[in-house]
N, C-alpha and C positions, 0 to 999 in steps of 0.2 A: 623453814626459818624459825627462829625463836625471837619473839617480839616481847619486849618489856613495856608494860603500860602502867603509868602512875597518874592517878587523878584524871583518868580518861584521856591521857595524852601519851603518845608513843615517845619513849625516851631512849630506847636502844633497840637495834636490830642486829642479830647475830645469825651466823649459819648454824645448822643443826649438825653436830659432830657425828650423830648416828645415821645421817643420810648417806647411803652407799655411794652416790656419785660425787657429791660435793665435799664430803668429809668435813663439813663445817665451814668451808671457804665460800665467801660471797664476792661477786665482782664489785667493782667500784660503784657502778650505777645502783645496784640493789642495796649495798651497804649504807648508802646515804639517803635512803627513802625518808627516814624520819626528819632529816635536815631539810629536805625539799618540801615535805608535807607541811612543816611549820615555819617555813621561811617567810620573813616579812614581805618579800616581793612577790609571793605567790598570788596569782589572780584568783580571787574567790567570788567575784561578782561580775556580771556583764558590764563591759565598758563600750560606750558608743562614741565613735569618732565624731567630733564637732568642728574640726579644722581641716585644712588641706592634708592630703596624704603625705606622710613623713613628718608632719609638724609635731606629732606626739600629743595632740590635743584630744583628750577623751573625758567623758563624764560617766559616772556610775549610774546605771538605770536598773530597775527591778526586772526580775525574771519574766514576769508577765508581759511587760513592755517589750523586752528583747525578743522573746519568742513570737509575740504578735507581729513585730516589725519584720523579723526574718520570714515568718510564714506568709505575710502579705507580699513581700518582694518575690519570694519563690513562686507564690501562687500567680502573680502577675506574669512572670516569665513563662510558667508552665501553661498558662492559658493561651499564649501565643505559640510556643513550641517547647515542650518539656525537654527535648534533646539539647536545648540551649543551656541546660544545667548540667555541669560536669562535676561529679564528686571527685575530689582529689585528696587521697589520704594513703598512708602506708604504715602499719605496725606501730602506731602511737601507743595503742593498748593491744597487747598480744593475745588476749583471751579470745576464744572462738566466738563467743556471743557478743561481747562488747567491741572486740577488735574490728570485725567486719560485718557480722551477720545482721544485727539490728539496723545498722545504717543501710545495708543492702536491701533489706525489706522496704525501708522507707523510699529509697530511690527507685526500686522496682515499681512500687505502687504509684510513684509520681510519673514514671515513664522517662526518667532522665537518661542521658547518655551513660553507657557502661564504661568503666575504667579498667583497662588491662594493666594490672599492677606488676610492671616489669622491672622496676627500678633496682631491685636487689638481686634476685637469684634465678630469673627465668631461663637464661641461656644454659646455666649449669644444670638446672632441674630438667630441662628438656633433653640435655645430653645424657643424663642418667637414664631417663625413660627410653631413649633410643638405644642405649648401650646395654643396660641391665634389665630393661623392661619395667623398672620401677625406681622410685627414689629411695633406695635402700643402701645400706653400708654396714660396716663393722659396728659392733657394740663398743662403746668408748672404753669400758673397763678392760677389754681384752688387749688394748694397747700396752698394758703393763707387762704382758708376756712376750712382746715383740723383741726381736734381736736387732732390727733395723727399722727406723721410723723416718720417713721423708715428710717433713712439715712444709707443705708446698703452698705458697701464697697465703700464709696465716701467721699473724703475730699473736700466737696463742697466749702468751703471758698477759697481753692486754685484753684480748677479746674471746678467749676460749680457755679460761682458767681451769675448768674442771678436766678438760683433756690434758692440760699441761701437768696436772697432778699425776696422771697415769704415765705420761711420757717420762717424767722424772723418776717414777718408780722403775720403769724399764731401764733407764740409764743407770740406776744404782745396781741393777742386776747385770750390767755389762753391755747393754744395747748401745748402738751408735745412733746419734741424732743428727740429721742433715736438714738444714733450713734452705729452701729455695725461694728467694725473694729478691727483687731488685734493690730493696732498701735494707740496710743493716739495722734491723729492729732489735728490741730487747730480747726477743726470742732467738734471733740469729746469734747474738752475743753469747747465749747460753748453750748453743749447740756445738757439737764437735766440728762441724764444717758448715760454712755458709757459701752457697753458690749464688752469686749476684748476677743473674741474667738480665738482659734488657727487658723492659716492660713489653708485654704482648708477644713474647717469643717462647712461651711455655710449650706450645704445640711442637715447635722445632726441637726443643730439648727432648720431649717425649719420643719423637721420631728417631732422634739420635740414640736414645737408650734402646729402643726397639732394634735398631741396626746392630748394635753391639750384642744384644741378647741373641739375635738370630745368627750373626756371624760367628759367635763363640760357642754356640750349642747350649745356651742357657735357657732355651725354651722347653717347657714341659709338654712334649709332643702328645702324650697320652691325654692330658687335661685339655689341650687344644682340640684334639680329635673328638673328645666327648662333649665339649661345652661351647665351642666357638663356631661361628659362621663367618665366612669371608676371609679366612686367615691368609690364603694365598695372595689375594689382592692387597691385603694390608702389608704383607711381607715385601711384595714387589715395591710398594711405595716407600716403606721404611728403609729398604736397601739403597735408596737414592739419597739417604741422609747420613753420610759418614761423619765421624767426629769433627773433621776439619770444616766441613760445610756448616755444621751445627755451631761450632765455635765462632765462626765468622758472623752468623746471624745473631747469636745470643750474646756475643761480647764476652765469652769465657774462653778457656783454653781447651784444646782437644783432650788433654789428659784429664781434665775435670769430668768430661763426658765419659771417657773410658773407665775412670775409677768409680764413678757413680754407678755405671752399668755393671761393673764387676761386683760391687758391693750388693747391688739389688739382685743380681743373678745368683749370688753364692751365699748370701746371709738369709737364713730362713728361721722363723717366719718374718717376712718383711711387710710393713704396713705403710700406707700413705694417708696422711691427714691433709686433705685438700680443702681450700676455703674459697669464698666467693669473689675475692678481689681479682683473681686472675681471669675470671670469666666476664668481667665488665670492660672488655676491650673488643675491638673488631676481631672476629674469628674466635671469640672466647668459648663459645659452645663447642666448636670442633676441638679446641685445645683440651677441654674437659673430657671429651670422648677419648682422645688419644691417651691422656693420663689414666683414665679409667680402664683402658685396655691393658695396661702394664701388668697388673696382678693376674690378669687372665692368661697372659703369655707365660708367666713363670709358675702358674698353678698356686699362687699365694693364697687363693681362696680355699685351698684344702685345709688350711689351719685357721682356727678362730682368731688367732693373733696376727693373721695376714689378710691382705685385701686393701680396701680403701673406704674412707668415710668422707663424704661431702654433706649429704643430707640423709637422714633416717626417717623422714616423715612418712615414707611409704609403709613403714611398719605399723603405723597407727591410722588406718583409714577413717575418714570423716565423711558423714553424709551432709555435704554442703548444701544440697538442694533443700533438705529439711531445715537447715539453719538460715539460709539466705532467701528462700521462698521466691524463686524465679517465676513461679506460677502467678505472682502478683502483677506481672507484666501483662497478663490477659491477652496473650497473642501478639502483643507489640514486639517489634524487633528494632530497638534503638541502635544507633551507631555505636561502635566500640572505639574508644580513644586510648592509644598507647601512652601511658604516663611519661615514658622516657622520651617520646617524640611528640609531645602534645602540641607544640607550636607548629611543626610540620603537618601534623594531622589536621589541624584547623585550617591551615593554609591550603592543604590539599583539597578541602571542600571548595574553597574559592576557585582553585584551578579547575575542578570538575564543572563548576558553574559556567566557565568560559570555554570548555572543551570544544563545543560545537563551533564557536567562532574561530578557534585555533585551527580545527580540522578543515573548515571551509576556506579560510583565507591563507592557509599554509604558514601561519605564524608559529613562533616558538615562545615558550615560557620557561624561564630558568629560576630556580629557587636556591637560596643560600641563607637560611634563617635559623640558626642554631639556638636562638634565645627564646625563653618563655616569657610571655606577658600575662598580666593580670587583667581580666576583662570578661565581658559577656560574649561567649563564642559566636552566637548568632549575629550579633552586631559587628564583630570583627570580620566574620566571613563576608557580610554585606559590604563592609568597608573595602576589603581587598578586592572583592569581585568588581565593585564599581571602578576602582583605580586601574585594575588590569584591563577591564573592558574598555576603559577610556583610551588606553594605549593601543589596543587592538582596533578600535573603531577609527581613530584619527591617524591611520597609518599613511605613510608616504606612498605615492604611486610607483616610485622607482625601486622599491625594496620590500621584501617580506617583513611583516611586523615582528618585532622581538621585544619582549618585556622581561626585565630582570628584577627580582625581588630579593633584597638583602637586608641584613640587620646587624647592628652592633650596639654594645652597651654604652650608655652615657649616664653615669651616676645611678640614680634610682629609676631611670627610664631606659627603654630600648628604642633606638631610632630605627624605624623601618623605612627603607627607600624603595620606591617603585619607579623604575626608569624605563622609558620606551624610546624607540627610534623613529617616532612618527613625525607629523607635520609641525609640531611645536606650537607655542603660544607666544604672542607678542608681549613685550614687557609691560605695556600699559594695562594688560588684562591679568597680570599675575595675582593681584590682590582681589579683584572683582570676581574672578572665576569661581570663588567659593560662595558667592552670594546666590540666593535662590533665583531661579528662572533666568540665569545668565546664559544666553545662547551666543556663541561667537560665530556661528555659521547658519546659513539658511537651511530650512528643513529639507529641501530637496537635495542638499549636499550631504548632510549627516542627520540621521534620525535622532530623536531624543527630546526631552522636555526641559532641559536645563536645570534639573534638580540633583543629578548624581553627585557632583562634587560638593554641593551644599549639604547633602546628607552625610558625605564623608567628614566634613568639618564638624557637624553636629555629633557624630559618633566619637570622633577623636576628643572633642571637648568634653563629652559626657564621661570619658575615661580619665580626664584630668591632663590630657596632652595637648599638643598643638600640631598644626599642619601648614606647610608652606610649599611653594613651587619655585623651581628653577627651570628655565626653558630657553631654547634658542630656536627661532623660527627656521623651519626646513631641516632641523637636526634632531629634534626630539625634546621630551619633557622629563623632568625628574621630580617626583612628589616625595617630600620628606614628612614623616609624622612620628611623634613620640607617644609611647604608651608605657604605663607603669610596669616595671619589671616584676615578675613573679617572685614571691618571698624566698623561694629556694635559691635564687641567684644573688 
């Protein structure tokens, strides 16, 4: 980049026309760095909330006070259980040191839960590893020499401008550009053809293309024999996907499948620019594997302007152990939380806490909680464990215990519902049941100290929510509680 500074202030950011990949073009995000850096709304000092969540009431505090407050609170939690701390971040700063490594060292030393950063590209990256043995692909500049380019699941004009420069160069030399995307994006508008398949059906389209490549003799048998394993099993599966079946699944016409396969099988070199949107659906990893096999069937990898590009990070190995210092864990093995399913992961811990009771009593536990909440994981696990255990303990004699946990959004909160089919609670106790030492049954009937539901109320109120009960004697109880929604929602 070329940055113009005047009186110690950045006043202009431009691309470097001599840079071989960007040719002086900057994406919208980078080109406005100066504007964001000096924007009057940019937060330059720590702000401490002094009012209820969502009220927007903050006061400015000094760095020493802010850091001391954060350190004290983290220290208090870590003293009880460091795994109750879950770092949650992704790619805010892309540098290897600032982006992940220094934070990882801190949380490793603390013994916090580990975060599996799956929110962006994990399925596709794993697919490349399983298919190619590494996260490798074409060099972007070689797309300029391709005769056919499939832009699959990528709005390149908006999010991959540097690739689009080379795709345009190829088009000027006579190449055909095909956009495969459910939405008619800016990129689709500029391509020769747009194939608008249904979301999540990319794997079916790839199988249909394979069917036509095999049926019409467009497979490079020599390349397959030299470099592929498992071709016969793949061909058997692909031949079950004729164009008519693919068209029905994908919402396109059989002729679109045939024509695309004809182009891909006859126009060389042919290249595929795959992007991450299409792997963020159920079965997305396998869909990436199928698309990644297409250039292997036609031998497109023989040409530097043929093949596929999704990720090229495998060309640049990084010693992440040296950067992130897992040795600071000192032998500890914290739990791993999947950031894409953080709510289910935390609830799963609660389920494990009551597994023995379930197995012993023949009860069942059902989850349907797709929403993320903001809170202390150890307290939330205790909260749900108490509520689930309550439903399992106070079960009816004539039926196996069943507890169902569900959630839905209510403005800035997530309402979590824990419903059981137990003995129920009489209406006069609906409010009192959350008071400490409230026992509704004799000890010889049901063990306990009368504190479980009182603790639940304390935990919910600590997080700024509320808890209440609906129940019908002899039919079961339903506990409702609200918890603050995680910022990403």
